[in-house]
C-alpha positions in Angstrom: -8.8 -9.1 -18.2 -9.6 -6.8 -21.0 -10.7 -8.6 -24.2 -11.8 -6.2 -26.9 -11.3 -5.4 -30.6 -9.1 -2.6 -31.8 -12.3 -1.0 -33.2 -13.6 -0.8 -29.6 -10.2 0.5 -28.4 -10.2 3.2 -31.0 -13.5 4.5 -29.5 -11.9 4.7 -26.0 -8.4 6.0 -26.8 -7.3 8.9 -29.0 -5.3 7.1 -31.6 -4.8 6.2 -35.3 -5.1 2.6 -36.5 -4.9 1.2 -40.0 -8.5 0.2 -40.8 -7.3 -3.3 -41.9 -6.7 -4.1 -38.3 -9.9 -2.8 -36.6 -11.3 -6.3 -36.1 -8.1 -7.6 -34.4 -8.8 -8.5 -30.8 -6.5 -7.9 -27.9 -6.6 -10.0 -24.7 -4.7 -8.5 -21.9 -1.9 -5.9 -21.9 1.8 -6.0 -21.0 4.7 -3.5 -20.7 7.3 -6.3 -20.6 8.4 -7.4 -24.1 10.3 -10.4 -22.5 7.1 -12.1 -21.5 4.6 -11.6 -24.3 1.5 -13.8 -24.2 -0.4 -14.5 -27.3 -2.9 -11.8 -28.2 -1.7 -9.2 -25.7 -1.4 -5.4 -26.4 2.2 -4.3 -25.9 2.7 -0.9 -24.4 6.2 0.6 -24.7 7.5 3.6 -22.8 10.5 5.8 -23.5 12.4 5.3 -20.3 15.5 7.0 -19.0 17.8 4.2 -20.1 15.9 2.3 -22.8 13.3 3.3 -25.3 10.7 0.5 -25.2 9.7 1.2 -28.7 12.8 -0.7 -29.8 11.0 -3.9 -28.7 7.6 -3.3 -30.4 8.5 -5.2 -33.6 9.8 -8.2 -31.7 6.8 -8.1 -29.5 4.5 -8.5 -32.5 6.7 -11.3 -33.8 6.4 -13.0 -30.4 2.6 -13.0 -30.4 1.4 -9.6 -29.4 -1.8 -8.7 -31.1 -0.9 -5.0 -31.4 1.4 -2.4 -30.0 0.9 1.2 -28.9 3.4 3.6 -30.5 4.3 7.1 -29.6 4.0 9.0 -32.9 7.0 11.2 -31.8 9.3 8.2 -31.1 12.7 8.4 -32.8 12.6 4.6 -33.2 11.3 3.4 -36.6 7.8 1.8 -36.2 7.2 -1.8 -37.3 6.1 -2.0 -40.9 4.0 -5.2 -40.4 1.2 -5.8 -37.9 -1.2 -3.6 -35.9 0.5 -0.4 -34.7 -1.7 2.0 -32.7 -0.3 5.5 -33.0 -0.8 7.7 -30.0 0.5 11.0 -28.7 1.8 9.5 -25.5 1.8 5.8 -24.6 1.4 6.4 -20.8 -1.6 8.6 -21.4 -3.1 6.1 -23.8 -2.7 3.3 -21.2 -4.5 5.5 -18.7 -7.3 6.4 -21.2 -7.7 2.7 -21.9 -7.9 1.8 -18.2 -10.4 4.5 -17.4 -12.7 3.4 -20.2 -12.4 -0.3 -19.4 -13.2 0.4 -15.7 -16.4 2.2 -16.8 -17.2 -0.8 -19.0 -16.8 -3.3 -16.1 -18.5 -0.9 -13.7 -17.5 -2.4 -10.4 -17.8 -0.6 -7.1 -14.4 1.2 -6.8 -12.7 1.7 -3.4 -9.6 3.9 -3.4 -7.1 3.4 -0.6 -4.3 5.8 0.2 -2.4 7.0 3.3 1.1 7.1 4.7 0.9 3.8 6.5 -1.6 0.9 6.4 -2.7 1.0 2.8 -1.9 -2.6 2.0 -3.2 -3.9 5.3 -6.5 -2.0 4.8 -6.6 -3.3 1.2 -6.1 -6.9 2.5 -8.8 -6.4 5.1 -11.3 -5.0 2.6 -10.7 -8.0 0.3 -11.2 -10.3 3.3 -14.5 -8.9 4.4 -16.0 -8.2 1.0 -15.1 -11.5 -0.7 -17.7 -13.3 1.3 -20.4 -11.6 -0.8 -18.8 -10.2 -3.9 -16.2 -11.0 -6.6 -13.3 -8.7 -5.5 -10.1 -7.7 -7.2 -7.4 -5.7 -5.3 -4.2 -4.1 -6.3 -1.4 -6.7 -6.3 2.1 -5.8 -4.9 3.1 -2.2 -5.4 1.1 -1.6 -8.6 -0.2 1.6 -7.1 1.2 4.3 -9.4 0.4 5.9 -12.7 1.5 2.8 -14.6 0.7 0.1 -12.0 -2.9 1.1 -11.3 -4.0 1.2 -14.9 -2.5 -2.3 -15.4 -4.4 -3.5 -12.3 -7.6 -2.2 -13.8 -7.0 -3.8 -17.2 -6.5 -7.1 -15.4 -10.0 -7.0 -14.0 -12.3 -9.8 -15.2 -15.6 -8.5 -16.7 -17.6 -9.9 -13.8 -15.6 -8.1 -11.1 -18.0 -6.5 -8.6 -15.6 -4.6 -6.4 -12.2 -3.2 -7.4 -9.9 -2.1 -4.5 -7.3 0.3 -5.9 -4.3 1.3 -3.7 -3.0 4.7 -4.6 0.6 5.7 -3.8 2.5 8.8 -4.5 5.8 10.7 -4.0 4.7 14.2 -4.9 1.7 16.5 -5.6 -0.7 15.7 -8.4 0.0 12.0 -8.5 -3.0 10.8 -6.5 -5.2 13.4 -8.2 -4.4 11.7 -11.5 -5.1 8.2 -10.1 -8.4 9.3 -8.5 -9.5 10.9 -11.7 -8.8 7.7 -13.6 -10.6 5.5 -11.0 -13.5 7.8 -10.1 -14.0 5.9 -6.8 -17.3 5.3 -5.0 -15.5 5.2 -1.7 -12.1 6.6 -0.7 -10.0 5.9 2.4 -7.1 8.0 3.8 -5.7 5.7 6.5 -3.4 8.3 8.2 -0.8 10.9 7.6 2.8 10.1 8.5 6.2 11.4 7.4 7.0 9.4 4.3 8.1 11.6 1.3 8.8 14.6 3.7 11.8 15.5 1.5 9.5 15.9 -1.5 6.4 17.4 0.1 8.1 19.6 2.8 5.9 18.9 5.8 3.1 16.7 7.2 0.7 19.4 6.0 2.0 18.9 2.5 1.6 15.1 2.8 -2.0 15.5 4.0 -2.8 17.8 1.1 -1.3 15.3 -1.4 -3.2 12.4 0.1 -6.4 14.4 0.1 -6.2 14.6 -3.7 -8.0 11.2 -3.5 -11.3 13.1 -3.5 -10.5 14.6 -6.9 -12.3 11.8 -8.8 -14.6 10.8 -6.1 -18.1 10.3 -7.5 -20.6 13.0 -6.4 -22.4 10.3 -4.4 -19.2 8.9 -3.0 -17.9 8.8 0.6 -14.5 9.6 2.1 -13.4 7.6 5.2 -10.5 9.3 6.9 -8.4 9.4 10.1 -10.5 11.5 12.4 -7.6 11.6 14.9 -5.5 13.6 12.4 -6.2 17.4 12.7 -4.6 18.0 9.3 -7.2 15.8 7.6 -10.1 17.2 9.7 -9.2 20.7 8.6 -9.1 19.7 4.9 -12.5 17.9 5.3 -14.0 21.0 6.8 -12.8 23.1 3.9 -14.2 20.7 1.2 -17.7 21.9 0.3 -20.3 19.2 -0.2 -18.0 16.3 0.7 -19.6 13.3 2.3 -17.0 12.3 4.8 -16.9 9.8 7.8 -14.3 10.3 10.6 -12.8 7.1 12.0 -10.8 7.1 15.2 -10.6 6.8 18.9 -12.6 9.9 19.9 -16.2 9.3 20.9 -17.2 12.3 18.8 -16.1 10.5 15.6 -18.7 8.9 13.2 -17.0 5.6 13.8 -15.3 5.3 17.2 -13.1 2.3 17.8 -11.5 1.1 21.1 -9.2 -1.8 21.9 -10.6 -4.1 24.5 -7.9 -6.9 24.4 -4.4 -7.1 23.0 -2.0 -10.0 23.2 0.3 -12.2 21.1 -2.7 -13.8 19.4 -4.1 -10.5 18.1 -6.5 -7.8 19.2 -10.2 -7.4 20.0 -11.9 -4.0 19.7 -15.3 -2.4 19.6 -16.9 -0.1 17.1 -19.2 2.7 18.5 -19.3 0.7 21.8 -21.8 -1.9 20.6 -20.0 -4.3 18.1 -17.0 -6.4 19.0 -14.5 -7.6 16.4 -11.4 -9.8 16.7 -8.3 -9.7 14.5 -5.8 -12.5 14.4 -3.0 -10.0 13.7 -0.7 -8.0 16.0 -0.8 -4.3 16.5 -3.4 -2.0 18.0 -2.9 0.3 15.0 -4.5 -2.4 12.9 -7.8 -1.7 14.7 -8.3 1.5 12.7 -7.3 -0.2 9.4 -10.0 -2.8 10.2 -12.5 -0.1 11.1 -12.1 1.4 7.6 -12.7 -2.0 6.0 -15.7 -2.7 8.2 -17.3 0.6 7.7 -17.0 0.5 3.9 -18.2 -3.2 3.8 -21.3 -2.2 5.7 -22.1 0.5 3.3 -21.8 -1.9 0.4 -24.1 -4.4 2.1 -22.1 -6.9 4.2 -23.6 -7.6 7.6 -21.7 -7.3 10.9 -22.0 -11.1 11.5 -20.4 -11.9 8.1 -17.6 -9.4 8.7 -16.9 -10.7 12.2 -16.6 -14.3 10.8 -14.4 -13.2 7.9 -12.0 -11.3 10.0 -11.3 -14.4 12.1 -9.6 -15.9 9.0 -7.7 -12.8 8.0 -4.2 -13.0 6.6 -2.1 -10.0 5.6 0.5 -9.5 2.9 3.9 -10.6 4.0 6.3 -8.5 6.2 3.5 -6.6 7.9 3.4 -7.7 11.6 4.1 -11.2 10.3 4.8 -13.5 13.3 7.2 -16.4 13.3 8.3 -18.7 16.1 12.0 -19.5 16.1 13.2 -23.0 16.8 14.1 -22.0 20.4 10.6 -20.6 21.0 11.4 -16.9 20.6 8.8 -14.9 18.7 10.1 -12.9 15.7 7.8 -10.2 14.2 8.6 -9.2 10.7 7.4 -5.7 10.0 10.2 -4.9 7.6 8.2 -4.0 4.5 8.4 -0.3 5.3 8.6 2.2 8.0 7.9 5.8 9.1 8.4 7.4 12.5 4.7 7.1 13.1 4.6 3.4 12.3 7.7 2.8 14.4 5.9 4.3 17.4 2.9 2.1 16.8 5.3 -0.9 16.6 6.7 0.1 20.0 3.2 0.2 21.5 2.6 -3.3 20.0 5.6 -4.9 21.5 5.0 -3.4 25.0 1.8 -5.4 25.2 3.5 -8.7 24.6 5.0 -11.1 27.1 8.7 -11.8 27.7 11.9 -9.9 27.0 11.2 -7.2 24.4 13.7 -6.5 21.7 13.5 -3.9 19.0 15.5 -4.0 15.8 15.1 -0.7 13.9 16.6 0.4 10.6 16.7 3.7 8.8 13.5 5.5 7.8 14.3 6.9 4.4 13.0 9.9 2.5 12.6 12.2 5.5 14.7 15.0 4.1 16.2 17.7 6.3 14.1 16.6 9.3 15.5 13.0 9.3 17.7 13.3 12.4 15.0 15.0 14.4 12.3 12.5 13.5 14.5 9.5 14.2 15.4 11.0 17.6 11.7 11.4 18.3 11.3 7.6 17.9 14.1 7.1 20.5 12.4 9.5 22.9 9.1 7.6 22.5 10.7 4.7 24.3 10.5 6.6 27.6 8.4 4.5 30.0 7.7 1.9 27.4 9.4 -1.1 29.2 11.5 -2.2 26.2 14.5 -4.3 27.2 16.8 -4.1 24.2 17.2 -1.6 21.3 19.3 -2.5 18.3 19.6 -0.1 15.3 21.2 -0.4 11.9 22.0 2.1 9.2 23.0 5.7 9.1 19.9 7.6 10.2 18.7 5.2 12.9 21.8 6.0 15.0 19.7 8.9 16.3 17.1 6.5 17.6 19.8 4.6 19.6 21.4 7.8 20.9 18.1 9.2 22.2 16.5 5.9 23.3 19.5 4.3 25.0 18.6 5.8 28.4 15.1 4.3 28.3 16.1 0.6 27.7 18.3 -1.9 29.5 20.6 -2.5 26.5 21.1 -0.4 23.3 23.6 -0.8 20.5 24.0 0.7 17.0 25.4 -1.4 14.2 26.9 -0.4 10.9 27.0 -4.0 9.8 23.9 -6.2 9.4 26.0 -9.3 9.8 27.3 -8.1 13.1 23.8 -7.2 14.2 22.6 -10.7 13.3 25.5 -12.4 15.0 25.0 -10.4 18.3 21.3 -11.0 18.4 21.5 -14.7 17.5 23.9 -15.3 20.4 21.6 -13.6 23.0 18.2 -14.9 21.8 16.2 -16.8 24.4 13.0 -18.7 24.4 10.9 -16.0 26.0 12.0 -13.2 23.7 9.9 -11.1 21.4 11.9 -9.5 18.6 10.3 -6.9 16.3 12.2 -5.9 13.2 11.2 -2.8 11.3 12.8 -0.4 8.8 12.3 1.2 5.4 12.1 -1.1 2.4 15.6 -0.2 1.2 17.1 -1.5 4.4 16.1 -5.1 3.6 15.7 -6.0 7.3 13.9 -9.2 6.4 17.4 -10.6 6.1 17.6 -10.3 9.9 14.3 -12.1 10.3 15.4 -14.9 7.9 18.7 -15.3 9.7 17.1 -15.5 13.2 14.6 -18.1 12.1 17.4 -20.2 10.5 20.1 -20.0 13.3 18.0 -20.0 16.4 
């Protein structure tokens, strides 16, 4: 983590500090005054409900080495201790992170996309950690506050920094990319998330493509070559070094599934290298292809990558497989959802043995196209050999209404408890149940209940 004097900080951040405190050292940063550790820099924000500057004085008393302070804050500044006056505490945080990242100077990999960001990030860490000291974004620290905090937690000997970049509107990824100045950038795909804010998939593609804003002149973009919206943007970007990844033989990196079952998937890259993933979902092949391609450019050999991937484990609630006490397989993919990822989940379940049961919740933030996009998921079930479809929520009713004619059994639930009760009573040993919905639907509660009662 960052460990510098305020003298050094003053060279990196536009600020004012009393000269008496220039030799004070900070070790780490925090934005939470409730959990101050000795020597940290406290960074307050003026939030919608609470002005964090109210807690600066207490933070200093609790052991913080110093505090940022918005010079325009209406809260009276502490009279004792190192107070660092800045125009904007968020901007100061970002300036500090950008400067510290240049000081550590790791290889920086930026990962964005509508789906698969975290999985790709996990895969990158997995294959690169054999040769390098790697630090990745933890949890959902992928926004204008979280990413700088991730950077400031880097140890000075970090060799590779994997930074996930999320967004809900235009300009957000541009900011993050400018801070990070990545050596490599990945756009995993373009889905429908944030449609209500960005208007269309074309708008989403444009927002994700902002990841090239800070890409180093020598940097490389890896992107979903199967997505025409991204191909068009790449063609319009003068001088961009870009590598297309996808299923088409014309792509720079062409990937193809050769085996897919309950134990995972095997696939080839460019027809001459075979890799095995111990995770479900053919869509994870492309995520792995990004990780493999970047790792090779950084210097990891194919043999090492192949060995590393065999021990891969992903962040929870992403195609996470459980075996219930009665033998049924429960797949927890409830971390998030989009219509695109739901279709990929359907394709995954179709390849598995036994009776196939889908439990789908609402996909949120789809705006005015929500009903149409949910209905498309239901229509995608045509010819897919799914036995049972259960849906829960308001929007997902359209999935059930459209998909009911393509499955043996379909039912929509307004009550999660009723859904759990119905499914628990019918669950058999040869069943495979896949549970998926947006984060706000909390469908992991269905998974937990099935594992407990089965």
